C-alpha positions, 0 to 999 in steps of 0.5 A: 433617258440621257441627260441632255435628253432630259434637259431638253424636256425640262426646257420645253415644259418650263416654257410651255408651263410659262405659257398655260400660266400666262393663259390661264391668268388671262381667261381668269381675268377677262371674267372680271368684267372690266377694261382690264378684262376686254384686253386680256380677252382680246390677247395674242398668242406668240409663238417662235420655234427654230431647230439649228444645227450648226457646224464650225472649222476654225483652223487654230491649234491641233487641238481645236476641234471642229464644233457642232450644235444642235439646238432647239429655241422656243419662245411661247408669250400673249399680247394683250388688247388694249386699257387705257391705251395700254397694252401688255406683252409677256413671253418667256424663253428657252434654249436647250442642246439637243445632244451632249454639247460639242461646242464652246458656248461662252467666250469668258467661260473657260469650258470646252475651250478646246471647241469653236464659239457658238453662242447659243446656250442653254437658257431659260429666261423672261425675255420680253415683259413690257407695257406700251401706251399710246394715250398721248397723240401720235406717241407710243412709249414702251417700258420694260424688257424690249427689242429694240431695232433702229435702221438697218440694225448697224449701231442698236438691234435684236441679235435675231441671229442666235437662239437667245436674242438680245433684248433691252430694259428700257423707255422708250419714247416714239412720237410721228405727229409731224407729217413725214417725221419720226422722232424715236429716243429712249433710255437703256438701263440693262441689256440682255444678251444672247449669252444669257443671264447666267453668263458673267458678260451679261447683262450689261448695266448702266446708263444709255440713251439713244436718240433717233430722228428720221424725216421721209423726203421724196428721194429717201429717208434721212435720219439723224442719230445718238447713241450714248453708250454707258456701262458698269465695269464687269468683274470676273471676265477677262479686261477685253470683255469688259463692257466698259471699253465700250462706253461711247458716244456716237453721233451720225446721219443715214440716208437711204432710199429707192427708185425705180428706172424703168424696169430696174428699181435701185436701192441706196445707203450712205452712211457717216458716224463719229465716235469718242470715248464715254463714262468709264471706257478707260481708252481714248476714242475718236473713230468714224464709220462710214457706209456707202451701197448700191443695190438694182433689182430687176425682175426675181434677180438683184446685184449691189455692191458697198463699201463700209468703214470702221476706222481703227484708232492709235491713242497717243502716248501708247501702242494701243489701237482702238477700232470703232465700236457697235456693240449693240448692233445685230453684228451678224449681218455685216463684214460677213457670217462667219463673224470674224469681226465681231469687234474691230480690229484695232487698226480698223478694217475696210469691208468691200463686197458685192452680194447677188440675189434671186427670189421665186414666189411659188416654186417646187411647192413652196410660197417663196424660194430665195438664194443668196451670195456674197463676196467679201474683201477685207483690209485693215484702215489705219494701215496697210494690210490685209485681212483676208475675204468671205464668200457666203451663200445662203438657200432660203424656202418659206411655207405658209408660217415654216421657214427652211434655211441652208446657209454656208459662211467660207472666210479665208485670211490673207498671209498677212493676216495676223493671228490675233485678228482672224483664223481660216474658218468654215461655218454651216447652218441647216435650220427650220423656224416656225412663227405665229 
């Protein structure tokens, strides 16, 4: 058996062993005849598997090869019922390459540097371990390693696109005591990033706080938010990857809703935020963020357009520029699927885009069949400059618990785009996912 095949077997067996061990513990505890036994007796299994092929062709130097990544991800765990208003969730995760990796897994590690990065490293870890308590009226308190998704994930998300999702070692409190008002606040001590626990750039440790207060009106949801991010400096990583540079305080507001205008449903969103440096960040930061988006849906068709701006800032007395930072975001959702702007360029970025969607139920034997097409035009925000354009397309088919996906991204840099910002890139994905 080849070494890479053996790794697949080992990682899959490790995840299965973890799940079987947890299940055995549940049964043994359930025999004890206590509230804890009742909670474990009501335990529900968690299972999520994903098989993916990713292809990357990036123009750089003649030595840079095309990346191909076949990876398999499995998550296994359980969530108990409640004992003393408290439930337990445990979930293990394993990610394995199916063949010898023809891609670079981590941009902080100097291995396979002749390939583009596909951030899906081999991984076996505890993905989530959390206690959730609802003893206080209209309040949910979650402590431990958990998934946190806020609003549209522009500032805090789980990066669910990657095989190893982003989770947080955190304390989170959500209160809904006042009608139409949700107060969501928490403290984060570790960010478990997509590169896995063996990466020199994961986890990020520090002291980060968030507050998200939303009020539901007849026209939409009005949200005020504050994200105070503080990260300890990391050794053994390039200076550009030091999380201390991402320590910022961001305050802003978002409004999003939808209305029916005859046979057309119109959805709208607007957001604005200001950002400053915080904690150990060595660079002054005085940036802003804005978003305007409008979508119209008629029958199975959706047409939309938007403009998202993340500004750039020239540090006074220096030649250093700093872009608006969203290090905890699900970045793949924004500025195109080619992921060329995961870090905002120092001169900022203005992303103007249009999108088209189509959804049909009960077609060709699938429960749902959907297609999406988007076009982006990128420009610098602080100065006059063209970053190029991107065309994205996806086709999704769902049948019962299985979801199939084919996805393309085609980014073309403008002639004036600095090579330090972005280069021509083509990406393709084929994926099958099962979730229980």
